[in-house]
C-alpha positions as CSV (number, residue, x, y, z in Angstrom):
1,M,0.0,0.0,0.0
2,S,1.5,3.3,-1.0
3,M,1.4,6.3,1.3
4,T,0.1,9.5,-0.3
5,Q,2.7,12.2,-0.3
6,F,2.0,15.4,1.5
7,T,2.0,18.6,-0.6
8,V,4.4,21.4,0.3
9,Y,1.5,23.0,2.2
10,G,0.8,19.7,4.0
11,K,4.4,19.6,5.2
12,E,4.3,23.2,6.3
13,I,1.3,22.4,8.5
14,K,3.3,19.5,10.1
15,K,6.4,21.6,10.6
16,R,4.5,24.5,12.1
17,L,2.8,22.2,14.6
18,I,6.2,20.8,15.6
19,D,7.6,24.3,15.9
20,L,4.6,25.3,18.1
21,G,4.9,22.1,20.1
22,R,1.2,21.4,19.5
23,P,-0.5,18.1,18.5
24,Q,-2.7,17.8,15.4
25,T,-5.8,17.5,17.6
26,W,-5.1,21.0,18.9
27,L,-5.2,22.3,15.3
28,I,-8.4,20.4,14.5
29,D,-10.1,21.9,17.6
30,Q,-8.9,25.4,16.7
31,V,-10.2,25.1,13.1
32,R,-13.6,23.8,14.3
33,E,-13.9,26.6,16.8
34,K,-12.9,29.3,14.2
35,T,-15.0,28.1,11.3
36,G,-17.9,26.3,12.9
37,L,-17.4,23.6,10.3
38,Y,-16.9,19.9,10.6
39,F,-13.2,19.1,10.6
40,D,-11.4,16.0,11.8
41,D,-8.0,14.2,11.3
42,S,-9.2,12.6,8.0
43,Y,-10.2,16.0,6.6
44,L,-6.8,17.5,7.7
45,Y,-5.1,14.6,6.0
46,K,-7.0,15.3,2.8
47,I,-5.9,18.9,3.0
48,Q,-2.3,17.9,3.6
49,T,-2.3,15.5,0.6
50,G,-4.0,18.0,-1.7
51,K,-7.3,16.0,-2.1
52,L,-9.3,18.8,-0.6
53,S,-8.7,22.6,-0.5
54,T,-11.7,24.1,1.2
55,P,-10.9,27.9,1.2
56,S,-12.5,28.7,4.6
57,I,-10.6,25.7,6.2
58,I,-7.3,26.7,4.6
59,A,-7.8,30.3,5.7
60,A,-8.4,29.2,9.2
61,I,-5.3,26.9,9.2
62,N,-3.2,29.8,7.8
63,E,-4.5,32.2,10.5
64,I,-4.1,29.7,13.4
65,L,-0.6,28.6,12.3
66,N,0.6,32.0,11.0
67,L,1.2,30.6,7.5
68,S,1.2,32.8,4.5
69,D,-1.2,32.4,1.6
70,E,1.7,31.7,-0.7
71,Q,2.5,28.6,1.2
72,S,-1.0,27.2,0.8
73,A,-0.9,27.8,-2.9
74,G,1.6,25.1,-3.4
């Protein structure tokens, strides 16, 4: 079974969580709180692998993690 590769943006999310010393669950909770939308680890994985790119979710992730919009474009 092949692992789907993370996009550059997906890797940035991982790196930023490591830099902040925060778990993925923290980000998921923050995104849910900020957007009021359904968001879970499976959804986050799909964003990180480029299968989904919901603008409101990406905007929330960028804001929470202080990532620039240029990073999410990749």
